[in-house]
C-alpha positions in Angstrom: 85.0 88.0 134.5 83.5 88.7 131.1 80.7 91.3 131.0 78.4 92.8 128.5 76.8 96.3 129.1 73.7 97.0 127.1 72.4 100.4 126.0 69.0 100.9 124.3 68.2 104.1 122.6 65.3 105.2 120.5 65.6 106.6 116.9 62.6 108.4 115.4 61.7 107.6 111.8 59.8 110.6 110.3 58.6 108.5 107.4 56.8 106.0 109.6 56.3 108.2 112.6 57.6 105.4 114.8 60.5 105.2 117.3 62.8 102.3 116.7 64.9 100.9 119.5 68.7 100.5 118.8 70.6 98.2 121.1 74.4 98.8 121.6 76.6 96.4 123.6 80.0 96.9 125.1 81.9 93.8 126.1 85.0 93.4 128.3 86.3 92.1 131.5 85.6 93.3 135.1 86.5 92.7 138.7 84.9 94.2 141.7 87.1 96.7 143.6 86.7 98.9 146.6 84.6 101.9 146.0 85.7 105.4 146.8 83.7 106.5 149.9 84.0 110.2 149.0 82.7 109.7 145.5 79.8 107.6 146.8 78.9 110.4 149.3 79.1 113.1 146.7 76.8 111.1 144.3 74.5 110.0 147.2 75.2 106.3 146.4 75.3 103.4 148.8 78.7 101.8 149.2 77.3 98.6 150.7 74.8 97.7 147.9 76.3 99.3 144.8 79.5 97.6 143.7 82.4 99.4 141.9 83.8 97.5 139.0 87.2 97.9 137.3 86.3 97.4 133.7 88.5 96.9 130.6 86.6 97.0 127.3 87.3 94.4 124.6 87.3 97.2 122.0 89.7 100.1 122.7 87.8 103.3 123.5 84.4 101.8 124.3 82.9 103.1 127.5 79.7 102.2 129.4 77.5 105.2 130.3 75.2 105.9 133.2 71.9 104.2 132.4 73.4 101.2 130.6 72.5 97.8 132.2 74.6 94.8 133.0 74.1 91.4 134.6 76.6 91.1 137.5 77.3 87.3 138.0 78.8 87.9 141.5 75.2 88.6 142.7 73.6 85.5 141.3 72.9 87.1 138.0 71.1 90.2 139.2 70.7 93.1 136.6 72.2 96.4 137.6 72.2 99.9 136.1 75.4 101.9 135.6 75.2 104.8 138.1 78.7 106.4 137.7 81.7 106.0 135.3 85.2 107.3 136.0 87.2 106.7 132.8 90.9 105.9 132.7 91.9 107.6 129.5 95.5 108.9 129.6 95.3 110.0 125.9 91.6 110.9 125.9 90.5 107.4 124.8 89.2 105.0 127.4 91.4 102.0 128.2 89.5 101.1 131.4 87.0 102.6 133.8 85.8 102.4 137.4 82.0 101.8 137.1 79.5 102.0 140.0 76.5 99.8 139.4 73.2 99.7 141.4 69.6 98.7 141.4 
C-alpha cells in the first residue's frame, strides 16, 4: 500500500525574526508485519495498538524518522506518529525499514 510520511521542521530567519515551517515528505510502499516483542518491551511500546510496518521508500536512501507522521489506511485513515525505525541498509543506505507507528 502506498504511504507518505510527513516531517515538519522549523527554520529560523534572522532577518525577519520568524520561524518558517519546512515540510518534507517521504513516499513509498508498506505492509503491516509482526512486531518484535523484545524491541517493543525495550522501548515500552504496546504491540497490540502500535503496528509495525515494513516500508520501502520510493527514493533510494530516504528514511522516515521518529516524530514523522503518516496516515495508515488499514485503521480507517487514522494518523500515527513514527515511534521507532529499524533501517535495513546493507551498504549504509536505507533500502527498507521496519517502522513502528503509534498514537
